[in-house]
PDB file of N, CA, C and O in Angstrom:
ATOM      1  N   MET A   1      17.342  24.455  17.600  1.00  0.00           N
ATOM      2  CA  MET A   1      16.940  23.848  16.314  1.00  0.00           C
ATOM      3  C   MET A   1      16.187  22.576  16.136  1.00  0.00           C
ATOM      4  O   MET A   1      16.867  21.598  16.446  1.00  0.00           O
ATOM      5  N   THR A   2      15.125  22.335  15.775  1.00  0.00           N
ATOM      6  CA  THR A   2      14.399  21.287  15.731  1.00  0.00           C
ATOM      7  C   THR A   2      15.018  20.228  14.640  1.00  0.00           C
ATOM      8  O   THR A   2      15.910  20.514  13.840  1.00  0.00           O
ATOM      9  N   PHE A   3      14.431  19.061  14.748  1.00  0.00           N
ATOM     10  CA  PHE A   3      14.923  17.629  13.950  1.00  0.00           C
ATOM     11  C   PHE A   3      14.694  17.820  12.703  1.00  0.00           C
ATOM     12  O   PHE A   3      15.541  17.571  11.845  1.00  0.00           O
ATOM     13  N   LYS A   4      13.203  18.413  12.369  1.00  0.00           N
ATOM     14  CA  LYS A   4      13.004  18.636  11.004  1.00  0.00           C
ATOM     15  C   LYS A   4      13.598  19.701  10.146  1.00  0.00           C
ATOM     16  O   LYS A   4      13.759  19.635   8.927  1.00  0.00           O
ATOM     17  N   ARG A   5      13.926  20.764  10.996  1.00  0.00           N
ATOM     18  CA  ARG A   5      14.743  21.895  10.110  1.00  0.00           C
ATOM     19  C   ARG A   5      16.469  21.608  10.106  1.00  0.00           C
ATOM     20  O   ARG A   5      17.288  22.128   9.348  1.00  0.00           O
ATOM     21  N   PHE A   6      16.660  20.871  10.918  1.00  0.00           N
ATOM     22  CA  PHE A   6      18.069  20.118  10.901  1.00  0.00           C
ATOM     23  C   PHE A   6      18.348  19.180   9.735  1.00  0.00           C
ATOM     24  O   PHE A   6      19.450  19.155   9.186  1.00  0.00           O
ATOM     25  N   VAL A   7      17.225  18.334   9.331  1.00  0.00           N
ATOM     26  CA  VAL A   7      17.208  17.427   8.084  1.00  0.00           C
ATOM     27  C   VAL A   7      16.940  18.211   7.051  1.00  0.00           C
ATOM     28  O   VAL A   7      17.320  17.819   5.948  1.00  0.00           O
ATOM     29  N   SER A   8      16.246  19.465   7.151  1.00  0.00           N
ATOM     30  CA  SER A   8      15.975  20.022   5.903  1.00  0.00           C
ATOM     31  C   SER A   8      17.126  20.871   5.545  1.00  0.00           C
ATOM     32  O   SER A   8      17.316  20.894   4.329  1.00  0.00           O
ATOM     33  N   ILE A   9      17.974  21.596   6.261  1.00  0.00           N
ATOM     34  CA  ILE A   9      19.101  22.221   5.975  1.00  0.00           C
ATOM     35  C   ILE A   9      20.053  21.215   5.185  1.00  0.00           C
ATOM     36  O   ILE A   9      20.527  21.384   4.061  1.00  0.00           O
ATOM     37  N   LEU A  10      20.224  20.104   6.059  1.00  0.00           N
ATOM     38  CA  LEU A  10      21.146  19.000   5.548  1.00  0.00           C
ATOM     39  C   LEU A  10      20.861  18.620   4.221  1.00  0.00           C
ATOM     40  O   LEU A  10      21.752  18.723   3.377  1.00  0.00           O
ATOM     41  N   LEU A  11      19.758  18.201   3.921  1.00  0.00           N
ATOM     42  CA  LEU A  11      19.120  17.875   2.541  1.00  0.00           C
ATOM     43  C   LEU A  11      19.374  19.067   1.670  1.00  0.00           C
ATOM     44  O   LEU A  11      20.155  18.770   0.767  1.00  0.00           O
ATOM     45  N   LEU A  12      19.017  20.196   1.638  1.00  0.00           N
ATOM     46  CA  LEU A  12      19.710  21.357   0.871  1.00  0.00           C
ATOM     47  C   LEU A  12      20.907  21.220   0.846  1.00  0.00           C
ATOM     48  O   LEU A  12      21.182  20.722  -0.245  1.00  0.00           O
ATOM     49  N   VAL A  13      21.953  21.405   1.535  1.00  0.00           N
ATOM     50  CA  VAL A  13      23.429  21.284   1.356  1.00  0.00           C
ATOM     51  C   VAL A  13      23.851  20.360   0.769  1.00  0.00           C
ATOM     52  O   VAL A  13      24.843  20.494   0.053  1.00  0.00           O
ATOM     53  N   THR A  14      23.381  19.478   0.872  1.00  0.00           N
ATOM     54  CA  THR A  14      23.720  18.187  -0.004  1.00  0.00           C
ATOM     55  C   THR A  14      23.339  18.640  -1.510  1.00  0.00           C
ATOM     56  O   THR A  14      24.127  18.825  -2.437  1.00  0.00           O
ATOM     57  N   LEU A  15      21.938  18.772  -1.520  1.00  0.00           N
ATOM     58  CA  LEU A  15      21.383  19.179  -2.931  1.00  0.00           C
ATOM     59  C   LEU A  15      22.200  20.236  -3.789  1.00  0.00           C
ATOM     60  O   LEU A  15      22.523  20.113  -4.971  1.00  0.00           O
ATOM     61  N   ILE A  16      22.521  21.535  -2.755  1.00  0.00           N
ATOM     62  CA  ILE A  16      23.365  22.414  -3.682  1.00  0.00           C
ATOM     63  C   ILE A  16      24.986  21.795  -3.879  1.00  0.00           C
ATOM     64  O   ILE A  16      25.607  22.123  -4.890  1.00  0.00           O
ATOM     65  N   ALA A  17      25.453  21.128  -3.123  1.00  0.00           N
ATOM     66  CA  ALA A  17      26.966  20.349  -3.451  1.00  0.00           C
ATOM     67  C   ALA A  17      26.639  19.465  -4.725  1.00  0.00           C
ATOM     68  O   ALA A  17      27.445  19.361  -5.649  1.00  0.00           O
ATOM     69  N   VAL A  18      25.529  18.898  -4.718  1.00  0.00           N
ATOM     70  CA  VAL A  18      25.369  18.050  -6.075  1.00  0.00           C
ATOM     71  C   VAL A  18      25.225  18.558  -7.321  1.00  0.00           C
ATOM     72  O   VAL A  18      25.554  18.044  -8.390  1.00  0.00           O
ATOM     73  N   VAL A  19      24.611  19.803  -7.069  1.00  0.00           N
ATOM     74  CA  VAL A  19      24.396  20.659  -8.431  1.00  0.00           C
ATOM     75  C   VAL A  19      25.699  21.692  -8.653  1.00  0.00           C
ATOM     76  O   VAL A  19      25.783  22.385  -9.667  1.00  0.00           O
ATOM     77  N   ALA A  20      26.462  21.708  -7.846  1.00  0.00           N
ATOM     78  CA  ALA A  20      27.653  22.484  -7.942  1.00  0.00           C
ATOM     79  C   ALA A  20      28.759  21.836  -8.419  1.00  0.00           C
ATOM     80  O   ALA A  20      29.633  22.435  -9.044  1.00  0.00           O
ATOM     81  N   LYS A  21      28.809  20.346  -8.115  1.00  0.00           N
ATOM     82  CA  LYS A  21      29.893  19.703  -8.675  1.00  0.00           C
ATOM     83  C   LYS A  21      28.905  18.125  -8.900  1.00  0.00           C
ATOM     84  O   LYS A  21      28.448  17.548  -7.914  1.00  0.00           O
ATOM     85  N   PRO A  22      28.733  17.693 -10.061  1.00  0.00           N
ATOM     86  CA  PRO A  22      28.031  16.417 -10.084  1.00  0.00           C
ATOM     87  C   PRO A  22      28.858  15.344 -10.282  1.00  0.00           C
ATOM     88  O   PRO A  22      29.839  15.701 -10.934  1.00  0.00           O
ATOM     89  N   ALA A  23      28.881  14.194 -10.001  1.00  0.00           N
ATOM     90  CA  ALA A  23      29.443  13.167 -10.262  1.00  0.00           C
ATOM     91  C   ALA A  23      29.791  12.883 -11.679  1.00  0.00           C
ATOM     92  O   ALA A  23      29.007  13.262 -12.549  1.00  0.00           O
ATOM     93  N   ARG A  24      30.741  12.338 -11.962  1.00  0.00           N
ATOM     94  CA  ARG A  24      31.254  11.970 -13.481  1.00  0.00           C
ATOM     95  C   ARG A  24      30.234  10.926 -14.174  1.00  0.00           C
ATOM     96  O   ARG A  24      29.927   9.857 -13.647  1.00  0.00           O
ATOM     97  N   ALA A  25      29.809  11.316 -15.269  1.00  0.00           N
ATOM     98  CA  ALA A  25      28.816  10.177 -15.722  1.00  0.00           C
ATOM     99  C   ALA A  25      29.792   9.122 -16.190  1.00  0.00           C
ATOM    100  O   ALA A  25      30.994   9.233 -16.433  1.00  0.00           O
ATOM    101  N   GLU A  26      29.000   8.079 -16.257  1.00  0.00           N
ATOM    102  CA  GLU A  26      29.720   6.687 -16.464  1.00  0.00           C
ATOM    103  C   GLU A  26      28.361   6.077 -17.323  1.00  0.00           C
ATOM    104  O   GLU A  26      27.180   6.420 -17.274  1.00  0.00           O
ATOM    105  N   ALA A  27      28.932   5.211 -17.985  1.00  0.00           N
ATOM    106  CA  ALA A  27      28.134   3.968 -18.922  1.00  0.00           C
ATOM    107  C   ALA A  27      27.347   3.163 -17.967  1.00  0.00           C
ATOM    108  O   ALA A  27      27.878   2.755 -16.934  1.00  0.00           O
ATOM    109  N   MET A  28      26.044   2.897 -18.265  1.00  0.00           N
ATOM    110  CA  MET A  28      25.585   1.909 -17.384  1.00  0.00           C
ATOM    111  C   MET A  28      25.318   0.799 -17.902  1.00  0.00           C
ATOM    112  O   MET A  28      25.110   0.887 -19.112  1.00  0.00           O
ATOM    113  N   ASP A  29      25.217  -0.464 -17.374  1.00  0.00           N
ATOM    114  CA  ASP A  29      25.294  -1.951 -17.782  1.00  0.00           C
ATOM    115  C   ASP A  29      24.302  -2.278 -18.363  1.00  0.00           C
ATOM    116  O   ASP A  29      23.337  -1.831 -17.743  1.00  0.00           O
ATOM    117  N   PRO A  30      23.966  -2.886 -19.327  1.00  0.00           N
ATOM    118  CA  PRO A  30      22.493  -2.946 -19.579  1.00  0.00           C
ATOM    119  C   PRO A  30      21.604  -3.868 -18.654  1.00  0.00           C
ATOM    120  O   PRO A  30      20.376  -3.926 -18.711  1.00  0.00           O
ATOM    121  N   GLN A  31      22.535  -4.685 -17.668  1.00  0.00           N
ATOM    122  CA  GLN A  31      21.735  -5.664 -16.898  1.00  0.00           C
ATOM    123  C   GLN A  31      21.333  -4.638 -15.574  1.00  0.00           C
ATOM    124  O   GLN A  31      20.315  -4.763 -14.894  1.00  0.00           O
ATOM    125  N   LEU A  32      22.248  -3.738 -15.411  1.00  0.00           N
ATOM    126  CA  LEU A  32      22.009  -2.828 -14.451  1.00  0.00           C
ATOM    127  C   LEU A  32      20.555  -2.042 -14.778  1.00  0.00           C
ATOM    128  O   LEU A  32      19.768  -1.763 -13.874  1.00  0.00           O
ATOM    129  N   ILE A  33      20.323  -1.747 -16.087  1.00  0.00           N
ATOM    130  CA  ILE A  33      19.466  -1.220 -16.075  1.00  0.00           C
ATOM    131  C   ILE A  33      18.325  -1.948 -16.044  1.00  0.00           C
ATOM    132  O   ILE A  33      17.345  -1.276 -15.725  1.00  0.00           O
ATOM    133  N   LEU A  34      18.112  -3.111 -16.269  1.00  0.00           N
ATOM    134  CA  LEU A  34      17.116  -4.073 -16.160  1.00  0.00           C
ATOM    135  C   LEU A  34      16.753  -4.577 -14.542  1.00  0.00           C
ATOM    136  O   LEU A  34      15.718  -5.077 -14.103  1.00  0.00           O
ATOM    137  N   ILE A  35      17.815  -4.293 -13.975  1.00  0.00           N
ATOM    138  CA  ILE A  35      17.550  -4.540 -12.446  1.00  0.00           C
ATOM    139  C   ILE A  35      16.675  -3.331 -11.901  1.00  0.00           C
ATOM    140  O   ILE A  35      15.571  -3.445 -11.368  1.00  0.00           O
ATOM    141  N   ILE A  36      17.343  -2.200 -12.124  1.00  0.00           N
ATOM    142  CA  ILE A  36      16.404  -0.857 -11.589  1.00  0.00           C
ATOM    143  C   ILE A  36      15.134  -0.791 -12.389  1.00  0.00           C
ATOM    144  O   ILE A  36      14.183  -0.253 -11.821  1.00  0.00           O
ATOM    145  N   ALA A  37      14.922  -1.319 -13.805  1.00  0.00           N
ATOM    146  CA  ALA A  37      13.565  -1.240 -13.991  1.00  0.00           C
ATOM    147  C   ALA A  37      12.674  -2.350 -13.222  1.00  0.00           C
ATOM    148  O   ALA A  37      11.476  -2.153 -13.015  1.00  0.00           O
ATOM    149  N   GLY A  38      13.355  -3.565 -12.801  1.00  0.00           N
ATOM    150  CA  GLY A  38      12.601  -4.564 -12.113  1.00  0.00           C
ATOM    151  C   GLY A  38      12.257  -4.180 -10.779  1.00  0.00           C
ATOM    152  O   GLY A  38      11.302  -4.605 -10.129  1.00  0.00           O
ATOM    153  N   VAL A  39      13.191  -3.266 -10.392  1.00  0.00           N
ATOM    154  CA  VAL A  39      12.842  -3.133  -9.036  1.00  0.00           C
ATOM    155  C   VAL A  39      11.807  -2.038  -9.059  1.00  0.00           C
ATOM    156  O   VAL A  39      10.880  -2.045  -8.249  1.00  0.00           O
ATOM    157  N   GLY A  40      11.945  -1.096  -9.970  1.00  0.00           N
ATOM    158  CA  GLY A  40      10.760  -0.056  -9.938  1.00  0.00           C
ATOM    159  C   GLY A  40       9.414  -0.857 -10.467  1.00  0.00           C
ATOM    160  O   GLY A  40       8.361  -0.304 -10.148  1.00  0.00           O
ATOM    161  N   ILE A  41       9.331  -1.705 -10.994  1.00  0.00           N
ATOM    162  CA  ILE A  41       7.889  -2.314 -11.426  1.00  0.00           C
ATOM    163  C   ILE A  41       7.821  -3.352 -10.174  1.00  0.00           C
ATOM    164  O   ILE A  41       6.750  -3.959 -10.161  1.00  0.00           O
ATOM    165  N   ALA A  42       8.545  -3.636  -9.314  1.00  0.00           N
ATOM    166  CA  ALA A  42       8.055  -4.376  -8.301  1.00  0.00           C
ATOM    167  C   ALA A  42       7.484  -3.362  -7.252  1.00  0.00           C
ATOM    168  O   ALA A  42       6.406  -3.654  -6.733  1.00  0.00           O
ATOM    169  N   VAL A  43       7.993  -2.410  -6.957  1.00  0.00           N
ATOM    170  CA  VAL A  43       7.616  -1.334  -6.059  1.00  0.00           C
ATOM    171  C   VAL A  43       6.228  -0.893  -6.247  1.00  0.00           C
ATOM    172  O   VAL A  43       5.359  -0.722  -5.393  1.00  0.00           O
ATOM    173  N   VAL A  44       6.170  -0.717  -7.714  1.00  0.00           N
ATOM    174  CA  VAL A  44       4.587   0.026  -8.189  1.00  0.00           C
ATOM    175  C   VAL A  44       3.640  -1.209  -8.029  1.00  0.00           C
ATOM    176  O   VAL A  44       2.461  -0.868  -7.937  1.00  0.00           O
ATOM    177  N   ALA A  45       3.871  -2.632  -7.969  1.00  0.00           N
ATOM    178  CA  ALA A  45       3.268  -3.506  -8.022  1.00  0.00           C
ATOM    179  C   ALA A  45       2.583  -3.963  -6.493  1.00  0.00           C
ATOM    180  O   ALA A  45       1.523  -4.543  -6.261  1.00  0.00           O
ATOM    181  N   LEU A  46       3.683  -3.433  -5.531  1.00  0.00           N
ATOM    182  CA  LEU A  46       3.651  -3.741  -3.856  1.00  0.00           C
ATOM    183  C   LEU A  46       2.581  -2.461  -3.607  1.00  0.00           C
ATOM    184  O   LEU A  46       1.716  -2.667  -2.757  1.00  0.00           O
ATOM    185  N   ILE A  47       2.579  -1.489  -4.112  1.00  0.00           N
ATOM    186  CA  ILE A  47       1.873  -0.021  -3.693  1.00  0.00           C
ATOM    187  C   ILE A  47       0.760  -0.668  -4.092  1.00  0.00           C
ATOM    188  O   ILE A  47      -0.045  -0.832  -3.175  1.00  0.00           O
ATOM    189  N   ALA A  48       0.275  -1.300  -5.656  1.00  0.00           N
ATOM    190  CA  ALA A  48      -0.958  -1.309  -5.837  1.00  0.00           C
ATOM    191  C   ALA A  48      -1.617  -2.514  -4.925  1.00  0.00           C
ATOM    192  O   ALA A  48      -2.795  -2.336  -4.615  1.00  0.00           O
ATOM    193  N   VAL A  49      -1.046  -3.599  -4.511  1.00  0.00           N
ATOM    194  CA  VAL A  49      -1.625  -4.401  -3.449  1.00  0.00           C
ATOM    195  C   VAL A  49      -2.016  -3.758  -2.431  1.00  0.00           C
ATOM    196  O   VAL A  49      -3.112  -3.966  -1.908  1.00  0.00           O
ATOM    197  N   LEU A  50      -1.238  -2.961  -2.046  1.00  0.00           N
ATOM    198  CA  LEU A  50      -1.742  -2.576  -0.685  1.00  0.00           C
ATOM    199  C   LEU A  50      -2.701  -1.581  -0.684  1.00  0.00           C
ATOM    200  O   LEU A  50      -3.441  -1.389   0.280  1.00  0.00           O
ATOM    201  N   ILE A  51      -2.745  -0.708  -2.066  1.00  0.00           N
ATOM    202  CA  ILE A  51      -4.022   0.069  -2.138  1.00  0.00           C
ATOM    203  C   ILE A  51      -5.372  -0.800  -2.453  1.00  0.00           C
ATOM    204  O   ILE A  51      -6.526  -0.430  -2.236  1.00  0.00           O
ATOM    205  N   ILE A  52      -4.992  -1.916  -2.959  1.00  0.00           N
ATOM    206  CA  ILE A  52      -6.538  -2.459  -3.474  1.00  0.00           C
ATOM    207  C   ILE A  52      -6.727  -3.632  -2.166  1.00  0.00           C
ATOM    208  O   ILE A  52      -7.854  -3.974  -1.807  1.00  0.00           O
ATOM    209  N   ALA A  53      -5.612  -4.120  -1.596  1.00  0.00           N
ATOM    210  CA  ALA A  53      -5.660  -4.463  -0.061  1.00  0.00           C
ATOM    211  C   ALA A  53      -6.907  -3.485   1.106  1.00  0.00           C
ATOM    212  O   ALA A  53      -7.955  -3.791   1.675  1.00  0.00           O
ATOM    213  N   ASN A  54      -6.106  -2.298   1.019  1.00  0.00           N
ATOM    214  CA  ASN A  54      -6.976  -1.266   1.856  1.00  0.00           C
ATOM    215  C   ASN A  54      -8.214  -0.893   1.519  1.00  0.00           C
ATOM    216  O   ASN A  54      -8.932  -0.654   2.489  1.00  0.00           O
ATOM    217  N   ALA A  55      -8.681  -0.769   0.511  1.00  0.00           N
ATOM    218  CA  ALA A  55      -9.890  -0.447   0.126  1.00  0.00           C
ATOM    219  C   ALA A  55     -10.668  -1.724   0.278  1.00  0.00           C
ATOM    220  O   ALA A  55     -11.809  -1.594   0.722  1.00  0.00           O
ATOM    221  N   SER A  56     -10.315  -2.745   0.032  1.00  0.00           N
ATOM    222  CA  SER A  56     -11.286  -4.176   0.158  1.00  0.00           C
ATOM    223  C   SER A  56     -11.500  -4.219   1.623  1.00  0.00           C
ATOM    224  O   SER A  56     -12.619  -4.449   2.082  1.00  0.00           O
ATOM    225  N   GLU A  57     -10.566  -4.027   2.301  1.00  0.00           N
ATOM    226  CA  GLU A  57     -10.665  -4.012   4.105  1.00  0.00           C
ATOM    227  C   GLU A  57     -11.676  -2.854   4.286  1.00  0.00           C
ATOM    228  O   GLU A  57     -12.530  -3.258   5.075  1.00  0.00           O
ATOM    229  N   GLY A  58     -11.912  -1.744   3.942  1.00  0.00           N
ATOM    230  CA  GLY A  58     -12.795  -0.779   3.987  1.00  0.00           C
ATOM    231  C   GLY A  58     -14.024  -1.139   3.798  1.00  0.00           C
ATOM    232  O   GLY A  58     -14.904  -0.903   4.625  1.00  0.00           O
ATOM    233  N   ARG A  59     -14.274  -1.898   2.427  1.00  0.00           N
ATOM    234  CA  ARG A  59     -15.605  -2.350   2.399  1.00  0.00           C
ATOM    235  C   ARG A  59     -16.248  -3.181   3.193  1.00  0.00           C
ATOM    236  O   ARG A  59     -17.435  -3.131   3.513  1.00  0.00           O
ATOM    237  N   ARG A  60     -15.078  -4.298   3.649  1.00  0.00           N
ATOM    238  CA  ARG A  60     -15.325  -5.528   4.785  1.00  0.00           C
ATOM    239  C   ARG A  60     -16.140  -4.745   5.975  1.00  0.00           C
ATOM    240  O   ARG A  60     -17.218  -4.956   6.531  1.00  0.00           O
ATOM    241  N   ARG A  61     -15.146  -3.766   6.102  1.00  0.00           N
ATOM    242  CA  ARG A  61     -15.382  -2.765   7.548  1.00  0.00           C
ATOM    243  C   ARG A  61     -16.984  -2.358   7.591  1.00  0.00           C
ATOM    244  O   ARG A  61     -17.824  -2.492   8.481  1.00  0.00           O
ATOM    245  N   GLY A  62     -17.056  -1.815   6.281  1.00  0.00           N
ATOM    246  CA  GLY A  62     -18.529  -1.222   5.911  1.00  0.00           C
ATOM    247  C   GLY A  62     -19.582  -2.033   6.255  1.00  0.00           C
ATOM    248  O   GLY A  62     -20.528  -1.620   6.925  1.00  0.00           O
ATOM    249  N   ALA A  63     -19.459  -3.493   5.723  1.00  0.00           N
ATOM    250  CA  ALA A  63     -20.427  -4.067   5.348  1.00  0.00           C
ATOM    251  C   ALA A  63     -20.912  -4.556   6.994  1.00  0.00           C
ATOM    252  O   ALA A  63     -22.058  -4.620   7.438  1.00  0.00           O
ATOM    253  N   GLU A  64     -19.569  -4.872   7.713  1.00  0.00           N
ATOM    254  CA  GLU A  64     -19.790  -5.255   9.271  1.00  0.00           C
ATOM    255  C   GLU A  64     -20.459  -4.293   9.954  1.00  0.00           C
ATOM    256  O   GLU A  64     -21.254  -4.711  10.795  1.00  0.00           O
ATOM    257  N   LEU A  65     -20.324  -2.735   9.782  1.00  0.00           N
ATOM    258  CA  LEU A  65     -20.956  -2.178  10.534  1.00  0.00           C
ATOM    259  C   LEU A  65     -22.533  -1.944  10.048  1.00  0.00           C
ATOM    260  O   LEU A  65     -23.474  -1.707  10.805  1.00  0.00           O
ATOM    261  N   SER A  66     -22.584  -2.059   8.718  1.00  0.00           N
ATOM    262  CA  SER A  66     -24.013  -2.111   8.465  1.00  0.00           C
ATOM    263  C   SER A  66     -24.884  -3.194   9.062  1.00  0.00           C
ATOM    264  O   SER A  66     -26.058  -2.969   9.358  1.00  0.00           O
ATOM    265  N   THR A  67     -24.340  -4.301   9.227  1.00  0.00           N
ATOM    266  CA  THR A  67     -25.008  -5.736   9.640  1.00  0.00           C
ATOM    267  C   THR A  67     -25.081  -5.313  11.108  1.00  0.00           C
ATOM    268  O   THR A  67     -26.137  -5.494  11.714  1.00  0.00           O
ATOM    269  N   ALA A  68     -23.975  -4.734  11.749  1.00  0.00           N
ATOM    270  CA  ALA A  68     -23.942  -4.481  13.363  1.00  0.00           C
ATOM    271  C   ALA A  68     -25.145  -3.462  13.839  1.00  0.00           C
ATOM    272  O   ALA A  68     -25.600  -3.445  14.982  1.00  0.00           O
ATOM    273  N   GLU A  69     -25.569  -2.639  12.785  1.00  0.00           N
ATOM    274  CA  GLU A  69     -26.402  -1.261  12.979  1.00  0.00           C
ATOM    275  C   GLU A  69     -27.776  -2.385  12.994  1.00  0.00           C
ATOM    276  O   GLU A  69     -28.561  -2.514  13.933  1.00  0.00           O
ATOM    277  N   ALA A  70     -27.799  -2.916  12.066  1.00  0.00           N
ATOM    278  CA  ALA A  70     -29.306  -3.477  12.023  1.00  0.00           C
ATOM    279  C   ALA A  70     -29.541  -4.763  13.050  1.00  0.00           C
ATOM    280  O   ALA A  70     -30.733  -5.049  12.945  1.00  0.00           O
ATOM    281  N   GLY A  71     -29.061  -5.434  13.763  1.00  0.00           N
ATOM    282  CA  GLY A  71     -29.020  -6.118  14.742  1.00  0.00           C
ATOM    283  C   GLY A  71     -28.416  -7.644  14.564  1.00  0.00           C
ATOM    284  O   GLY A  71     -27.831  -7.819  13.495  1.00  0.00           O
ATOM    285  N   PRO A  72     -28.455  -8.401  15.164  1.00  0.00           N
ATOM    286  CA  PRO A  72     -28.033  -9.771  15.057  1.00  0.00           C
ATOM    287  C   PRO A  72     -28.372 -10.479  13.740  1.00  0.00           C
ATOM    288  O   PRO A  72     -29.424  -9.969  13.354  1.00  0.00           O
ATOM    289  N   PRO A  73     -27.998 -11.353  12.929  1.00  0.00           N
ATOM    290  CA  PRO A  73     -28.336 -12.085  11.953  1.00  0.00           C
ATOM    291  C   PRO A  73     -29.396 -12.898  12.074  1.00  0.00           C
ATOM    292  O   PRO A  73     -29.290 -13.720  12.985  1.00  0.00           O
ATOM    293  N   VAL A  74     -30.431 -12.932  11.417  1.00  0.00           N
ATOM    294  CA  VAL A  74     -31.857 -14.033  11.609  1.00  0.00           C
ATOM    295  C   VAL A  74     -31.351 -15.196  10.637  1.00  0.00           C
ATOM    296  O   VAL A  74     -31.110 -15.095   9.434  1.00  0.00           O
ATOM    297  N   ILE A  75     -31.264 -16.181  11.349  1.00  0.00           N
ATOM    298  CA  ILE A  75     -31.416 -17.298  10.248  1.00  0.00           C
ATOM    299  C   ILE A  75     -32.353 -18.434  10.503  1.00  0.00           C
ATOM    300  O   ILE A  75     -32.706 -18.973  11.552  1.00  0.00           O
ATOM    301  N   LEU A  76     -32.762 -18.720   8.818  1.00  0.00           N
ATOM    302  CA  LEU A  76     -33.873 -19.355   9.160  1.00  0.00           C
ATOM    303  C   LEU A  76     -33.650 -20.795   8.589  1.00  0.00           C
ATOM    304  O   LEU A  76     -32.904 -20.988   7.629  1.00  0.00           O
ATOM    305  N   VAL A  77     -34.135 -21.507   9.039  1.00  0.00           N
ATOM    306  CA  VAL A  77     -34.281 -23.193   8.851  1.00  0.00           C
ATOM    307  C   VAL A  77     -35.469 -23.300   8.470  1.00  0.00           C
ATOM    308  O   VAL A  77     -36.415 -22.883   9.137  1.00  0.00           O
ATOM    309  N   TYR A  78     -35.603 -24.008   7.085  1.00  0.00           N
ATOM    310  CA  TYR A  78     -36.857 -24.766   6.500  1.00  0.00           C
ATOM    311  C   TYR A  78     -36.550 -26.235   6.821  1.00  0.00           C
ATOM    312  O   TYR A  78     -35.521 -26.842   6.524  1.00  0.00           O
ATOM    313  N   THR A  79     -37.900 -26.823   7.648  1.00  0.00           N
ATOM    314  CA  THR A  79     -37.757 -28.365   7.737  1.00  0.00           C
ATOM    315  C   THR A  79     -38.945 -28.877   7.036  1.00  0.00           C
ATOM    316  O   THR A  79     -39.904 -28.140   6.804  1.00  0.00           O
ATOM    317  N   THR A  80     -38.916 -30.057   6.708  1.00  0.00           N
ATOM    318  CA  THR A  80     -40.046 -30.644   6.135  1.00  0.00           C
ATOM    319  C   THR A  80     -40.879 -31.420   7.063  1.00  0.00           C
ATOM    320  O   THR A  80     -40.171 -32.143   7.764  1.00  0.00           O
ATOM    321  N   ALA A  81     -42.406 -31.549   7.370  1.00  0.00           N
ATOM    322  CA  ALA A  81     -43.130 -31.598   8.488  1.00  0.00           C
ATOM    323  C   ALA A  81     -42.781 -33.622   8.264  1.00  0.00           C
ATOM    324  O   ALA A  81     -42.575 -34.312   7.266  1.00  0.00           O
ATOM    325  N   VAL A  82     -42.863 -33.906   9.608  1.00  0.00           N
ATOM    326  CA  VAL A  82     -42.474 -35.420   9.412  1.00  0.00           C
ATOM    327  C   VAL A  82     -43.618 -36.135  10.331  1.00  0.00           C
ATOM    328  O   VAL A  82     -43.695 -35.675  11.470  1.00  0.00           O
ATOM    329  N   GLU A  83     -44.474 -37.142  10.020  1.00  0.00           N
ATOM    330  CA  GLU A  83     -45.706 -37.659  10.757  1.00  0.00           C
ATOM    331  C   GLU A  83     -44.750 -38.775  11.679  1.00  0.00           C
ATOM    332  O   GLU A  83     -43.743 -39.380  11.313  1.00  0.00           O
ATOM    333  N   SER A  84     -45.273 -38.803  12.666  1.00  0.00           N
ATOM    334  CA  SER A  84     -44.902 -39.735  13.756  1.00  0.00           C
ATOM    335  C   SER A  84     -45.570 -41.001  13.602  1.00  0.00           C
ATOM    336  O   SER A  84     -46.754 -41.007  13.265  1.00  0.00           O
ATOM    337  N   PRO A  85     -44.969 -42.034  13.802  1.00  0.00           N
ATOM    338  CA  PRO A  85     -45.737 -43.291  13.567  1.00  0.00           C
ATOM    339  C   PRO A  85     -46.511 -43.852  14.600  1.00  0.00           C
ATOM    340  O   PRO A  85     -47.144 -44.889  14.404  1.00  0.00           O
TER     341      PRO A  85
END
């Protein structure tokens, strides 16, 4: 039996046990509700930051590749002509 199959069977048995005999319902504290909501918002914000960082990194890599394919960058410096004494 593979590890994946073992975990699947274990989760299925746990799910059946919970559905067959659910836990006793208890009142939730308002502070607990706020904590759970805060953690949910923090997780969503973290995922958004990771997605945005990944997308901007991809754009940076694309820009680096396009400049690398065109050859080395050329730097032009303009100076004024100076007469020697």
